C-alpha positions, 0 to 999 in steps of 0.5 A: 412553054416559056420559062417562069423566070422572066428577064427581070427575075433572072437578073434579080435572082442572079443577085440573090440566089445564083451568083453568090450562093455562098454567104456567111452570116454577119451582123452590122450594128443594127437595132433589134426588132421582131423580124431580125431573129427570124431572118438571121436564124434562116441565114445561119441555117443556110450557111450550114447547108452551104458548108456541107453542100457537096457532101449533102448533094441536092437531096440532102440540101433540100431535106435540110432547107425545106423545114427552114423555109417553112419556118421562116416564110409565110408560104400560104400568104406568099402564094395567095399574093403571088396568084393575086385576084384569081385566088378568090376564084380557086376551090379550096383544093386548088388553093391547097395544091397551089400552096404545096407547089409554091412551097416546094418550088421555093425550097427547091430554089434554095437547095439548087442555088445554095450549093457551095461556100466561098466566103461572102459575108451576109450582114443585117444592117437594120430593121424598120416598121412599115405600114405592111409590117416590118422590113429587115434590111440586110446586105451581101458583102462580097470579097470584090464588088459592091454590096448587094442590098436584100430587104425582107418584108415580114408580117405577124401571123398567129403570133409569129413573124414570117417573111412575105416578100424579098426586095432584091437589090433593095427595091425589086419585089419578088412577089410583084415579079411572080404575080406578073408571071403568074397572071400571064400564065393563068390568063393563057393556060389557066390554073392547071397550066400554072401548076404544070409550069411550076412543076416543070421548073422544079423538075429542071432544077432537081435534074441539074 
């Protein structure tokens, strides 16, 4: 089965996860908003994990990042949006399974990719209201090369603001890419095939 990562997502994730994998939390002058503290707390947690990456190993990084991911991201909504229209056709048990697998996949990505620290700086540059929530604007400033823009779309749910999408390079919606991937797998292999494909990807990252 083809990898879940399409060429477009490989490029996007290379910018966001694979290449830098080493951030310091910084702060440019930017207006405070409801989403900014959530993003900055998450990044501060990532910095600590990266600094201790070698000592922690994969299992230790996963143990530390998993609760941070669950706190910062609205994983249930992200799963539903990634699955798209077929979500309504799933049973409650399948929906619960999908959220669990998607959540573990997200945490595994962070544990696998954030495996070292080299001194890049992560800055928050602003926050603006949108029709869909609030957008926290950030950038990754590397020692060499142009900054990489990373924008976080956030929505309020149950009195808390959480991340529901990441715009890689400022414009590439990670959810849109995932929805396209998932639609292809669902059409070809059904729900069980999608779950198996994600579980396979999780196992591959854990084994590296």
